[in-house]
N, CA, C and O atoms as a GROMACS GRO file, in nm:
protein
  508
    1MET      N    1   2.276   1.305  -0.774
    1MET     CA    2   2.177   1.204  -0.871
    1MET      C    3   2.039   1.260  -0.863
    1MET      O    4   1.986   1.296  -0.757
    2SER      N    5   1.967   1.267  -1.017
    2SER     CA    6   1.872   1.315  -1.032
    2SER      C    7   1.731   1.210  -0.904
    2SER      O    8   1.751   1.115  -0.828
    3ALA      N    9   1.616   1.280  -0.933
    3ALA     CA   10   1.518   1.163  -0.958
    3ALA      C   11   1.477   1.035  -1.038
    3ALA      O   12   1.430   0.926  -1.007
    4MET      N   13   1.530   1.123  -1.202
    4MET     CA   14   1.494   1.014  -1.276
    4MET      C   15   1.601   0.920  -1.303
    4MET      O   16   1.578   0.816  -1.365
    5SER      N   17   1.687   0.943  -1.270
    5SER     CA   18   1.823   0.889  -1.286
    5SER      C   19   1.830   0.757  -1.188
    5SER      O   20   1.867   0.646  -1.227
    6ALA      N   21   1.788   0.790  -1.049
    6ALA     CA   22   1.773   0.730  -0.944
    6ALA      C   23   1.644   0.647  -0.971
    6ALA      O   24   1.640   0.546  -0.900
    7MET      N   25   1.551   0.660  -1.042
    7MET     CA   26   1.478   0.570  -1.089
    7MET      C   27   1.516   0.475  -1.168
    7MET      O   28   1.511   0.355  -1.142
    8SER      N   29   1.562   0.532  -1.285
    8SER     CA   30   1.645   0.463  -1.380
    8SER      C   31   1.717   0.316  -1.328
    8SER      O   32   1.702   0.196  -1.354
    9THR      N   33   1.797   0.393  -1.246
    9THR     CA   34   1.896   0.324  -1.188
    9THR      C   35   1.811   0.189  -1.063
    9THR      O   36   1.876   0.086  -1.045
   10THR      N   37   1.701   0.201  -1.004
   10THR     CA   38   1.645   0.143  -0.964
   10THR      C   39   1.558   0.027  -1.074
   10THR      O   40   1.571  -0.095  -1.066
   11MET      N   41   1.489   0.083  -1.151
   11MET     CA   42   1.424  -0.061  -1.224
   11MET      C   43   1.500  -0.101  -1.311
   11MET      O   44   1.451  -0.194  -1.376
   12GLN      N   45   1.664  -0.050  -1.360
   12GLN     CA   46   1.736  -0.130  -1.402
   12GLN      C   47   1.752  -0.293  -1.324
   12GLN      O   48   1.734  -0.403  -1.377
   13ILE      N   49   1.788  -0.263  -1.188
   13ILE     CA   50   1.828  -0.371  -1.073
   13ILE      C   51   1.670  -0.511  -1.043
   13ILE      O   52   1.664  -0.616  -0.978
   14LEU      N   53   1.583  -0.444  -1.117
   14LEU     CA   54   1.443  -0.527  -1.079
   14LEU      C   55   1.425  -0.602  -1.178
   14LEU      O   56   1.438  -0.580  -1.298
   15SER      N   57   1.391  -0.704  -1.113
   15SER     CA   58   1.274  -0.816  -1.215
   15SER      C   59   1.162  -0.732  -1.253
   15SER      O   60   1.130  -0.625  -1.200
   16LEU      N   61   1.094  -0.802  -1.370
   16LEU     CA   62   0.973  -0.752  -1.429
   16LEU      C   63   0.849  -0.786  -1.294
   16LEU      O   64   0.748  -0.721  -1.264
   17PRO      N   65   0.900  -0.903  -1.236
   17PRO     CA   66   0.728  -0.856  -1.130
   17PRO      C   67   0.791  -0.767  -1.013
   17PRO      O   68   0.686  -0.740  -0.955
   18GLN      N   69   0.866  -0.718  -0.957
   18GLN     CA   70   0.983  -0.656  -0.863
   18GLN      C   71   0.938  -0.516  -0.965
   18GLN      O   72   0.973  -0.423  -0.893
   19ILE      N   73   0.892  -0.466  -1.065
   19ILE     CA   74   0.910  -0.360  -1.144
   19ILE      C   75   0.774  -0.297  -1.122
   19ILE      O   76   0.759  -0.177  -1.096
   20TRP      N   77   0.634  -0.422  -1.138
   20TRP     CA   78   0.470  -0.426  -1.159
   20TRP      C   79   0.521  -0.351  -0.957
   20TRP      O   80   0.551  -0.236  -0.922
   21ILE      N   81   0.514  -0.421  -0.911
   21ILE     CA   82   0.530  -0.385  -0.714
   21ILE      C   83   0.548  -0.256  -0.763
   21ILE      O   84   0.455  -0.184  -0.799
   22TRP      N   85   0.698  -0.216  -0.764
   22TRP     CA   86   0.719  -0.085  -0.727
   22TRP      C   87   0.627   0.013  -0.792
   22TRP      O   88   0.587   0.106  -0.722
   23VAL      N   89   0.579   0.003  -0.940
   23VAL     CA   90   0.510   0.121  -1.000
   23VAL      C   91   0.373   0.111  -0.949
   23VAL      O   92   0.312   0.218  -0.960
   24PHE      N   93   0.306   0.015  -0.898
   24PHE     CA   94   0.223  -0.039  -0.818
   24PHE      C   95   0.234   0.070  -0.692
   24PHE      O   96   0.146   0.155  -0.695
   25LEU      N   97   0.317   0.079  -0.597
   25LEU     CA   98   0.279   0.104  -0.453
   25LEU      C   99   0.320   0.254  -0.524
   25LEU      O  100   0.220   0.324  -0.511
   26HIS      N  101   0.415   0.321  -0.584
   26HIS     CA  102   0.409   0.467  -0.624
   26HIS      C  103   0.240   0.506  -0.633
   26HIS      O  104   0.155   0.572  -0.574
   27PHE      N  105   0.260   0.405  -0.766
   27PHE     CA  106   0.058   0.427  -0.805
   27PHE      C  107  -0.027   0.524  -0.666
   27PHE      O  108  -0.052   0.644  -0.652
   28ILE      N  109  -0.048   0.420  -0.593
   28ILE     CA  110  -0.160   0.370  -0.479
   28ILE      C  111  -0.060   0.514  -0.359
   28ILE      O  112  -0.130   0.580  -0.283
   29SER      N  113   0.071   0.533  -0.364
   29SER     CA  114   0.068   0.675  -0.309
   29SER      C  115   0.046   0.810  -0.365
   29SER      O  116   0.070   0.910  -0.297
   30LEU      N  117   0.002   0.818  -0.490
   30LEU     CA  118   0.028   0.937  -0.594
   30LEU      C  119  -0.142   0.937  -0.563
   30LEU      O  120  -0.204   1.041  -0.586
   31THR      N  121  -0.243   0.770  -0.492
   31THR     CA  122  -0.388   0.802  -0.596
   31THR      C  123  -0.430   0.815  -0.474
   31THR      O  124  -0.519   0.900  -0.479
   32VAL      N  125  -0.410   0.763  -0.319
   32VAL     CA  126  -0.529   0.753  -0.202
   32VAL      C  127  -0.497   0.905  -0.170
   32VAL      O  128  -0.588   0.987  -0.183
   33ALA      N  129  -0.380   0.945  -0.130
   33ALA     CA  130  -0.399   1.071  -0.045
   33ALA      C  131  -0.428   1.191  -0.123
   33ALA      O  132  -0.414   1.294  -0.056
   34PRO      N  133  -0.468   1.212  -0.260
   34PRO     CA  134  -0.537   1.305  -0.336
   34PRO      C  135  -0.704   1.319  -0.352
   34PRO      O  136  -0.771   1.422  -0.355
   35ASP      N  137  -0.758   1.142  -0.363
   35ASP     CA  138  -0.841   1.125  -0.320
   35ASP      C  139  -0.951   1.146  -0.161
   35ASP      O  140  -1.062   1.192  -0.139
   36VAL      N  141  -0.821   1.068  -0.063
   36VAL     CA  142  -0.908   1.145   0.032
   36VAL      C  143  -0.963   1.321   0.098
   36VAL      O  144  -1.060   1.355   0.166
   37ALA      N  145  -0.810   1.424   0.017
   37ALA     CA  146  -0.865   1.537   0.079
   37ALA      C  147  -0.949   1.618  -0.037
   37ALA      O  148  -0.986   1.734  -0.017
   38THR      N  149  -0.974   1.552  -0.150
   38THR     CA  150  -1.070   1.621  -0.204
   38THR      C  151  -1.199   1.573  -0.244
   38THR      O  152  -1.281   1.632  -0.315
   39SER      N  153  -1.212   1.421  -0.174
   39SER     CA  154  -1.374   1.367  -0.103
   39SER      C  155  -1.456   1.416  -0.029
   39SER      O  156  -1.573   1.422  -0.065
   40LEU      N  157  -1.416   1.460   0.089
   40LEU     CA  158  -1.485   1.454   0.201
   40LEU      C  159  -1.650   1.535   0.184
   40LEU      O  160  -1.746   1.509   0.257
   41ASN      N  161  -1.651   1.623   0.087
   41ASN     CA  162  -1.732   1.717   0.064
   41ASN      C  163  -1.899   1.636   0.105
   41ASN      O  164  -1.969   1.643   0.207
   42THR      N  165  -1.911   1.586   0.016
   42THR     CA  166  -2.074   1.546   0.022
   42THR      C  167  -2.113   1.444   0.034
   42THR      O  168  -2.008   1.382   0.051
   43SER      N  169  -2.252   1.315   0.043
   43SER     CA  170  -2.208   1.170   0.058
   43SER      C  171  -2.200   1.089  -0.037
   43SER      O  172  -2.166   0.975  -0.006
   44SER      N  173  -2.228   1.119  -0.180
   44SER     CA  174  -2.181   1.040  -0.287
   44SER      C  175  -1.976   1.021  -0.273
   44SER      O  176  -1.904   0.923  -0.291
   45ALA      N  177  -1.946   1.160  -0.235
   45ALA     CA  178  -1.815   1.182  -0.207
   45ALA      C  179  -1.756   1.062  -0.126
   45ALA      O  180  -1.652   0.998  -0.142
   46SER      N  181  -1.865   1.052  -0.026
   46SER     CA  182  -1.795   0.975   0.081
   46SER      C  183  -1.843   0.829   0.041
   46SER      O  184  -1.780   0.736   0.092
   47THR      N  185  -1.951   0.797  -0.048
   47THR     CA  186  -1.915   0.684  -0.120
   47THR      C  187  -1.843   0.603  -0.169
   47THR      O  188  -1.806   0.488  -0.147
   48SER      N  189  -1.824   0.703  -0.260
   48SER     CA  190  -1.668   0.703  -0.352
   48SER      C  191  -1.519   0.690  -0.313
   48SER      O  192  -1.424   0.645  -0.376
   49LEU      N  193  -1.530   0.759  -0.156
   49LEU     CA  194  -1.380   0.778  -0.146
   49LEU      C  195  -1.416   0.637  -0.030
   49LEU      O  196  -1.308   0.599   0.016
   50LEU      N  197  -1.520   0.564   0.019
   50LEU     CA  198  -1.540   0.419   0.075
   50LEU      C  199  -1.454   0.327  -0.040
   50LEU      O  200  -1.346   0.269  -0.029
   51ASP      N  201  -1.556   0.342  -0.165
   51ASP     CA  202  -1.522   0.260  -0.273
   51ASP      C  203  -1.342   0.251  -0.328
   51ASP      O  204  -1.282   0.177  -0.406
   52ALA      N  205  -1.315   0.332  -0.268
   52ALA     CA  206  -1.126   0.406  -0.292
   52ALA      C  207  -1.076   0.300  -0.241
   52ALA      O  208  -1.018   0.204  -0.290
   53PHE      N  209  -1.114   0.340  -0.104
   53PHE     CA  210  -1.044   0.287   0.020
   53PHE      C  211  -1.052   0.069   0.007
   53PHE      O  212  -0.985  -0.020   0.059
   54ARG      N  213  -1.155   0.070  -0.079
   54ARG     CA  214  -1.202  -0.052  -0.035
   54ARG      C  215  -1.133  -0.081  -0.172
   54ARG      O  216  -1.023  -0.110  -0.125
   55ALA      N  217  -1.122  -0.091  -0.266
   55ALA     CA  218  -1.034  -0.053  -0.422
   55ALA      C  219  -0.872  -0.144  -0.353
   55ALA      O  220  -0.824  -0.254  -0.377
   56HIS      N  221  -0.836  -0.043  -0.273
   56HIS     CA  222  -0.656   0.008  -0.249
   56HIS      C  223  -0.670  -0.072  -0.190
   56HIS      O  224  -0.578  -0.152  -0.210
   57TYR      N  225  -0.780  -0.129  -0.077
   57TYR     CA  226  -0.716  -0.275   0.006
   57TYR      C  227  -0.707  -0.403  -0.048
   57TYR      O  228  -0.632  -0.497  -0.022
   58ALA      N  229  -0.827  -0.385  -0.155
   58ALA     CA  230  -0.766  -0.509  -0.215
   58ALA      C  231  -0.681  -0.532  -0.325
   58ALA      O  232  -0.673  -0.647  -0.370
   59GLN      N  233  -0.599  -0.417  -0.386
   59GLN     CA  234  -0.483  -0.393  -0.416
   59GLN      C  235  -0.374  -0.410  -0.350
   59GLN      O  236  -0.270  -0.433  -0.412
   60PHE      N  237  -0.372  -0.401  -0.173
   60PHE     CA  238  -0.258  -0.387  -0.124
   60PHE      C  239  -0.269  -0.571  -0.077
   60PHE      O  240  -0.167  -0.639  -0.076
   61GLU      N  241  -0.399  -0.628  -0.044
   61GLU     CA  242  -0.394  -0.762  -0.040
   61GLU      C  243  -0.322  -0.880  -0.132
   61GLU      O  244  -0.271  -0.986  -0.096
   62ALA      N  245  -0.338  -0.822  -0.271
   62ALA     CA  246  -0.268  -0.892  -0.379
   62ALA      C  247  -0.173  -0.900  -0.377
   62ALA      O  248  -0.104  -1.002  -0.378
   63VAL      N  249  -0.134  -0.746  -0.372
   63VAL     CA  250   0.036  -0.738  -0.336
   63VAL      C  251   0.116  -0.821  -0.277
   63VAL      O  252   0.214  -0.875  -0.329
   64VAL      N  253   0.056  -0.839  -0.108
   64VAL     CA  254   0.149  -0.909   0.002
   64VAL      C  255   0.100  -1.035  -0.021
   64VAL      O  256   0.133  -1.120   0.061
   65THR      N  257   0.005  -1.079  -0.142
   65THR     CA  258   0.002  -1.228  -0.143
   65THR      C  259   0.114  -1.232  -0.215
   65THR      O  260   0.208  -1.293  -0.164
   66GLN      N  261   0.131  -1.177  -0.335
   66GLN     CA  262   0.181  -1.182  -0.436
   66GLN      C  263   0.386  -1.176  -0.396
   66GLN      O  264   0.472  -1.246  -0.450
   67VAL      N  265   0.405  -1.071  -0.292
   67VAL     CA  266   0.522  -1.124  -0.231
   67VAL      C  267   0.564  -1.181  -0.144
   67VAL      O  268   0.659  -1.143  -0.075
   68HIS      N  269   0.475  -1.328  -0.124
   68HIS     CA  270   0.489  -1.446  -0.054
   68HIS      C  271   0.538  -1.502  -0.161
   68HIS      O  272   0.661  -1.508  -0.160
   69MET      N  273   0.483  -1.549  -0.262
   69MET     CA  274   0.492  -1.606  -0.377
   69MET      C  275   0.638  -1.632  -0.428
   69MET      O  276   0.704  -1.735  -0.445
   70GLU      N  277   0.666  -1.493  -0.445
   70GLU     CA  278   0.779  -1.484  -0.524
   70GLU      C  279   0.925  -1.374  -0.470
   70GLU      O  280   0.920  -1.262  -0.419
   71PRO      N  281   1.034  -1.448  -0.500
   71PRO     CA  282   1.138  -1.385  -0.424
   71PRO      C  283   1.126  -1.210  -0.482
   71PRO      O  284   1.096  -1.164  -0.592
   72THR      N  285   1.166  -1.144  -0.352
   72THR     CA  286   1.112  -0.974  -0.331
   72THR      C  287   1.232  -0.904  -0.263
   72THR      O  288   1.270  -0.907  -0.147
   73ASP      N  289   1.277  -0.840  -0.372
   73ASP     CA  290   1.372  -0.786  -0.308
   73ASP      C  291   1.305  -0.637  -0.168
   73ASP      O  292   1.217  -0.552  -0.153
   74PRO      N  293   1.415  -0.693  -0.107
   74PRO     CA  294   1.438  -0.578   0.043
   74PRO      C  295   1.339  -0.442   0.026
   74PRO      O  296   1.235  -0.408   0.082
   75PHE      N  297   1.406  -0.396  -0.055
   75PHE     CA  298   1.357  -0.227  -0.089
   75PHE      C  299   1.222  -0.238  -0.085
   75PHE      O  300   1.145  -0.171  -0.016
   76LEU      N  301   1.189  -0.348  -0.182
   76LEU     CA  302   1.066  -0.322  -0.254
   76LEU      C  303   0.964  -0.378  -0.119
   76LEU      O  304   0.851  -0.330  -0.107
   77LEU      N  305   1.008  -0.465  -0.037
   77LEU     CA  306   0.879  -0.474   0.074
   77LEU      C  307   0.933  -0.365   0.194
   77LEU      O  308   0.873  -0.362   0.301
   78GLN      N  309   1.041  -0.283   0.169
   78GLN     CA  310   1.031  -0.150   0.250
   78GLN      C  311   0.934  -0.085   0.252
   78GLN      O  312   0.849  -0.071   0.340
   79LEU      N  313   0.945  -0.027   0.115
   79LEU     CA  314   0.867   0.015   0.053
   79LEU      C  315   0.667  -0.006   0.041
   79LEU      O  316   0.586   0.084   0.020
   80LEU      N  317   0.646  -0.120   0.057
   80LEU     CA  318   0.518  -0.183   0.068
   80LEU      C  319   0.531  -0.146   0.225
   80LEU      O  320   0.442  -0.070   0.263
   81GLY      N  321   0.608  -0.177   0.305
   81GLY     CA  322   0.568  -0.159   0.425
   81GLY      C  323   0.499   0.006   0.486
   81GLY      O  324   0.404   0.046   0.553
   82GLU      N  325   0.606   0.057   0.417
   82GLU     CA  326   0.584   0.210   0.409
   82GLU      C  327   0.422   0.268   0.385
   82GLU      O  328   0.349   0.339   0.454
   83ASP      N  329   0.405   0.207   0.265
   83ASP     CA  330   0.273   0.245   0.238
   83ASP      C  331   0.112   0.201   0.292
   83ASP      O  332   0.000   0.253   0.292
   84LEU      N  333   0.190   0.045   0.348
   84LEU     CA  334   0.057   0.014   0.377
   84LEU      C  335   0.074   0.137   0.534
   84LEU      O  336  -0.007   0.228   0.551
   85ASN      N  337   0.167   0.119   0.610
   85ASN     CA  338   0.130   0.214   0.700
   85ASN      C  339   0.093   0.423   0.690
   85ASN      O  340   0.060   0.524   0.754
   86GLN      N  341   0.122   0.382   0.588
   86GLN     CA  342   0.026   0.570   0.516
   86GLN      C  343  -0.119   0.468   0.518
   86GLN      O  344  -0.200   0.482   0.610
   87PHE      N  345  -0.134   0.395   0.438
   87PHE     CA  346  -0.263   0.351   0.381
   87PHE      C  347  -0.357   0.344   0.580
   87PHE      O  348  -0.465   0.384   0.623
   88ALA      N  349  -0.256   0.283   0.630
   88ALA     CA  350  -0.353   0.241   0.788
   88ALA      C  351  -0.395   0.346   0.889
   88ALA      O  352  -0.473   0.334   0.984
   89GLN      N  353  -0.309   0.478   0.837
   89GLN     CA  354  -0.320   0.575   0.893
   89GLN      C  355  -0.415   0.689   0.806
   89GLN      O  356  -0.464   0.780   0.873
   90LEU      N  357  -0.440   0.688   0.664
   90LEU     CA  358  -0.505   0.772   0.613
   90LEU      C  359  -0.680   0.684   0.652
   90LEU      O  360  -0.774   0.751   0.695
   91SER      N  361  -0.689   0.566   0.632
   91SER     CA  362  -0.781   0.473   0.669
   91SER      C  363  -0.851   0.474   0.784
   91SER      O  364  -0.972   0.452   0.781
   92HIS      N  365  -0.772   0.506   0.930
   92HIS     CA  366  -0.786   0.534   1.118
   92HIS      C  367  -0.805   0.703   1.117
   92HIS      O  368  -0.844   0.751   1.224
   93GLU      N  369  -0.774   0.816   0.981
   93GLU     CA  370  -0.849   0.922   1.029
   93GLU      C  371  -0.994   0.945   0.952
   93GLU      O  372  -1.096   1.014   0.963
   94ASN      N  373  -0.932   0.838   0.862
   94ASN     CA  374  -1.128   0.822   0.774
   94ASN      C  375  -1.206   0.746   0.835
   94ASN      O  376  -1.310   0.725   0.772
   95ALA      N  377  -1.198   0.686   0.952
   95ALA     CA  378  -1.303   0.599   0.985
   95ALA      C  379  -1.386   0.623   0.986
   95ALA      O  380  -1.440   0.518   1.019
   96THR      N  381  -1.487   0.715   0.969
   96THR     CA  382  -1.623   0.791   1.013
   96THR      C  383  -1.667   0.748   0.892
   96THR      O  384  -1.785   0.783   0.888
   97ILE      N  385  -1.630   0.674   0.758
   97ILE     CA  386  -1.686   0.632   0.637
   97ILE      C  387  -1.722   0.554   0.673
   97ILE      O  388  -1.844   0.572   0.675
   98PHE      N  389  -1.685   0.407   0.735
   98PHE     CA  390  -1.682   0.298   0.738
   98PHE      C  391  -1.796   0.280   0.821
   98PHE      O  392  -1.844   0.378   0.877
   99LYS      N  393  -1.855   0.140   0.841
   99LYS     CA  394  -1.932   0.084   0.926
   99LYS      C  395  -1.822   0.047   1.044
   99LYS      O  396  -1.718  -0.014   1.017
  100PRO      N  397  -1.855   0.090   1.170
  100PRO     CA  398  -1.751   0.024   1.274
  100PRO      C  399  -1.676  -0.121   1.249
  100PRO      O  400  -1.563  -0.123   1.200
  101GLU      N  401  -1.727  -0.210   1.276
  101GLU     CA  402  -1.738  -0.310   1.239
  101GLU      C  403  -1.664  -0.371   1.123
  101GLU      O  404  -1.625  -0.487   1.123
  102GLU      N  405  -1.646  -0.270   1.007
  102GLU     CA  406  -1.559  -0.296   0.893
  102GLU      C  407  -1.477  -0.203   0.908
  102GLU      O  408  -1.407  -0.207   0.806
  103ALA      N  409  -1.447  -0.135   0.962
  103ALA     CA  410  -1.342   0.024   1.027
  103ALA      C  411  -1.251  -0.081   1.160
  103ALA      O  412  -1.142  -0.037   1.195
  104GLN      N  413  -1.295  -0.196   1.219
  104GLN     CA  414  -1.236  -0.238   1.272
  104GLN      C  415  -1.178  -0.374   1.182
  104GLN      O  416  -1.061  -0.408   1.203
  105ILE      N  417  -1.220  -0.413   1.131
  105ILE     CA  418  -1.162  -0.538   1.041
  105ILE      C  419  -1.030  -0.438   0.944
  105ILE      O  420  -0.924  -0.488   0.905
  106LEU      N  421  -1.072  -0.296   0.921
  106LEU     CA  422  -0.945  -0.316   0.794
  106LEU      C  423  -0.855  -0.268   0.896
  106LEU      O  424  -0.747  -0.324   0.874
  107GLN      N  425  -0.848  -0.208   0.975
  107GLN     CA  426  -0.737  -0.159   1.081
  107GLN      C  427  -0.670  -0.321   1.148
  107GLN      O  428  -0.553  -0.358   1.150
  108SER      N  429  -0.768  -0.377   1.186
  108SER     CA  430  -0.649  -0.543   1.250
  108SER      C  431  -0.563  -0.547   1.076
  108SER      O  432  -0.449  -0.508   1.053
  109SER      N  433  -0.658  -0.604   0.979
  109SER     CA  434  -0.631  -0.625   0.882
  109SER      C  435  -0.478  -0.603   0.867
  109SER      O  436  -0.380  -0.678   0.868
  110LEU      N  437  -0.504  -0.435   0.849
  110LEU     CA  438  -0.380  -0.397   0.757
  110LEU      C  439  -0.287  -0.389   0.895
  110LEU      O  440  -0.170  -0.386   0.856
  111GLN      N  441  -0.291  -0.385   1.042
  111GLN     CA  442  -0.197  -0.418   1.087
  111GLN      C  443  -0.114  -0.524   1.132
  111GLN      O  444  -0.014  -0.525   1.204
  112MET      N  445  -0.207  -0.655   1.047
  112MET     CA  446  -0.116  -0.792   1.049
  112MET      C  447  -0.077  -0.767   0.934
  112MET      O  448   0.043  -0.794   0.936
  113MET      N  449  -0.110  -0.723   0.809
  113MET     CA  450   0.009  -0.752   0.686
  113MET      C  451   0.082  -0.661   0.708
  113MET      O  452   0.170  -0.674   0.622
  114ILE      N  453   0.114  -0.548   0.785
  114ILE     CA  454   0.241  -0.461   0.824
  114ILE      C  455   0.332  -0.543   0.918
  114ILE      O  456   0.454  -0.544   0.908
  115LEU      N  457   0.280  -0.594   0.986
  115LEU     CA  458   0.366  -0.690   1.096
  115LEU      C  459   0.406  -0.825   0.990
  115LEU      O  460   0.480  -0.915   1.030
  116ASP      N  461   0.357  -0.825   0.876
  116ASP     CA  462   0.362  -1.000   0.808
  116ASP      C  463   0.451  -0.902   0.713
  116ASP      O  464   0.567  -0.935   0.738
  117ILE      N  465   0.454  -0.814   0.633
  117ILE     CA  466   0.568  -0.780   0.509
  117ILE      C  467   0.670  -0.717   0.643
  117ILE      O  468   0.779  -0.716   0.586
  118ARG      N  469   0.689  -0.678   0.752
  118ARG     CA  470   0.774  -0.635   0.884
  118ARG      C  471   0.872  -0.775   0.887
  118ARG      O  472   0.994  -0.769   0.870
  119ALA      N  473   0.805  -0.889   0.909
  119ALA     CA  474   0.876  -1.050   0.940
  119ALA      C  475   0.931  -1.106   0.814
  119ALA      O  476   1.026  -1.184   0.816
  120LEU      N  477   0.864  -1.060   0.684
  120LEU     CA  478   0.940  -1.064   0.550
  120LEU      C  479   1.023  -1.046   0.520
  120LEU      O  480   1.104  -1.130   0.481
  121TYR      N  481   1.044  -0.906   0.526
  121TYR     CA  482   1.143  -0.852   0.505
  121TYR      C  483   1.296  -0.878   0.602
  121TYR      O  484   1.411  -0.884   0.558
  122GLU      N  485   1.245  -0.893   0.763
  122GLU     CA  486   1.354  -0.945   0.822
  122GLU      C  487   1.410  -1.062   0.704
  122GLU      O  488   1.504  -1.050   0.624
  123GLN      N  489   1.341  -1.147   0.719
  123GLN     CA  490   1.342  -1.290   0.680
  123GLN      C  491   1.461  -1.238   0.551
  123GLN      O  492   1.579  -1.261   0.577
  124ARG      N  493   1.429  -1.172   0.417
  124ARG     CA  494   1.479  -1.163   0.292
  124ARG      C  495   1.656  -1.042   0.344
  124ARG      O  496   1.756  -1.030   0.273
  125ILE      N  497   1.636  -0.989   0.457
  125ILE     CA  498   1.767  -0.928   0.486
  125ILE      C  499   1.871  -1.049   0.533
  125ILE      O  500   1.994  -1.037   0.526
  126GLU      N  501   1.804  -1.165   0.580
  126GLU     CA  502   1.902  -1.246   0.635
  126GLU      C  503   1.945  -1.345   0.560
  126GLU      O  504   2.034  -1.424   0.589
  127ALA      N  505   1.856  -1.341   0.424
  127ALA     CA  506   1.880  -1.452   0.375
  127ALA      C  507   1.997  -1.415   0.282
  127ALA      O  508   2.051  -1.501   0.213
   0.00000   0.00000   0.00000
């Protein structure tokens, strides 16, 4: 099965809010890593990288809130958990761009989101 065929099949089973979440998760996974790789050279790049981390965190926060309010497919919750783990790892690797307090709050908040998504995933699997 080709990647396009798998994506088409996945898209057919998902509702509109689930499609939005799925697309958003893939957007994040495609945009965070390249930003990190290319933005470490200058002070202004560090500021834009910091802004990118903050914006992506806000987007994750919105998605986590949304999946609590709407029934969400466990597959999408699994993807969200994986993306949160990847984002937490990237933010840990780039902790020097944050103020120490902000880095600590970011990491603890991401860990709470990851645990929350895991619990929600387990709940949806059992339902």
